[in-house]
N, C-alpha and C positions, 0 to 999 in steps of 0.2 A: 839633635841639638837645636836650640832656638836662638834666633838673632837677639843679641843683647839689647838692641835699641827698640825694635818693633815687634819682637816675639814671633816673627815668621820663621819658617824653616831656614836654618843657616845653609849657605851654599859655598863654603870653602874660603871665605875671607876671615882672617884671624888677626889678632893683635899679638905682637911679639914684644916683650919687655926687654929692650936692648941694654938696659942698665945692669942686667945680670949676665954673667958669663955663659957661654955655650955649655950645655949639659946641666945647668942649674934648673931645677923644676920650676922655679919662679919666673924663668924667662918665657915660658909658654903657658899663660893662664888658660885653663881648659874652658872656662865659661865665657871668655871674651871672643865670641865668634859672631859673624854677621852674614846677612843675606845678600848684601850688595855693597858696592863701593860707597854709595850714598850714605848708608847706615854706618859704615866703617869710618868715613870722614866725619860724620856727626859725632861719633863716639870720640874720635881723636881730638876734635875741637873741645869737647867737654873735658876729656882727660888732660889736655894741656892746661885748661883753666884750673882744674883740680891740683895739678902738680905745681903750678905757679902759686896758688893759694897756700899750699902746704909749705912751700919754700919760704914764704913771707910770714908764716905762722898765723895766717888768717883762718879763723874757724870756718868750716864749710857753710855754716848758717849765714855767714856774712855775705855770701854771694847772692845777689838779688837779680831777678830777671829784669833786664833792661831792654824792654821791647823797642824795636826799631819803628820808625814811622809806618813802614809797610805792614808790620805785624799789628800795630795799633789799628790801622785801617782795616785789616782783615778781621780783627776782633769786633770793630764797629759793625762790619757787614754781617757778623754772626747774629746780631740782634734780630735781624729779619727772620732767620731760621729758628731762633729761640721763640720769637713771637708766634710763628706758625705752629710749632710743637706745643706751646702752652695753650694756644687757641683750640687745638684739637683735644686737649685734656680738659680745658675749661679754666677761665681766669678766676672764677670764684673759689677754686680749690687751692688752699695754701700749699706752698712748696713742701712743707713737712708732712703733708698728708698724701703725697704721691706714692703710688705703689712702686715696686722695683722696676716693673716693665715701663711705667710712665716716666720714671726718672731716667732710665736708660734710653728711652726714645728722645727725651730732651737732650741728653748728653750726645747721643748719636747725631742729632740734627746740628748741634753746635760744632762738634768736632768735624763733621763732614763739611759743613759750610766753611770753617776755618781752613781746613786742608785744601779744599777746592780753590778758595780765594788765594791762598799762598802759592799754589801751583800755577794759577793764572798769572799772578804777578811775576812769578819766576820765569814763566814762558815769555812774558812781555819783555823782561829785562835781559834775559840770558842771550837770546838770539835776536837782536834788533834787526829789522829788515834792512838789507843792503840793496840800494837801488842805484844802478848805473844806467846812463842813457843807452837805450837799445838792447838792454839785457834783462832777462827775467830775474826775479828775486832769488837769493841764495836758498838752497835746499835746507830746510829746518827739519832734522830727524825727529824732533819731539812732536811737532804739529802735524806732519804728514808721514804716514808709515812708508817704509822703503818700497813696498810693492806699488803704491800709488805714484811715488815720485820717480821710479825707475823709468827710463825711456823704453819704448817698445823695442824688442829684439829685432835686429835685421837678419835676413837670411844669410848674408855674407858680410860680416862686419868689416872686412878689408876691401870691399868692392870699390870704395872711393879713394883708396890709398894712392893710386897713380897720380891723382890730381894734387896730392899733398907733397909729393917728393919732387923738388925742382930739377934733379938730375935725370928724372925719368919722363921728361916732357917729350911729346911727339910734335914735330914741326908741321 
């Protein structure tokens, strides 16, 4: 089974249609499976928009992509990658004359640039650095892998425990 959103291999995340009773085959759509919670959340956000549009009798074509300022900024930054890919092919060649491989290289450059920029913006906004006087910044699991962030293991992790317990102090 492939993820409904990104077409990667599904890993156990599914959609359950709770509007239908238990035992009704429509409750468990077979093809609505996902590889991650991120794809599942993206699907449910779209699904909610579709359901609201159908309730208001709005045709699906009426839903227009309303890019956020961050998305528009990421699109603008894709121009650099588009220019690099087009320069490799040659600016004198019209877009309609591109071979399939050349067109795919341009699409790959643009999509990769867009995804990287959106991920960078997401990392900047999701975990803002928390700074307190005398303390290190908060561990960010996205920017630093757990292996790097984990403190070194002590031989006996309870060695300093006597100092921490007020009733076990020695005079």
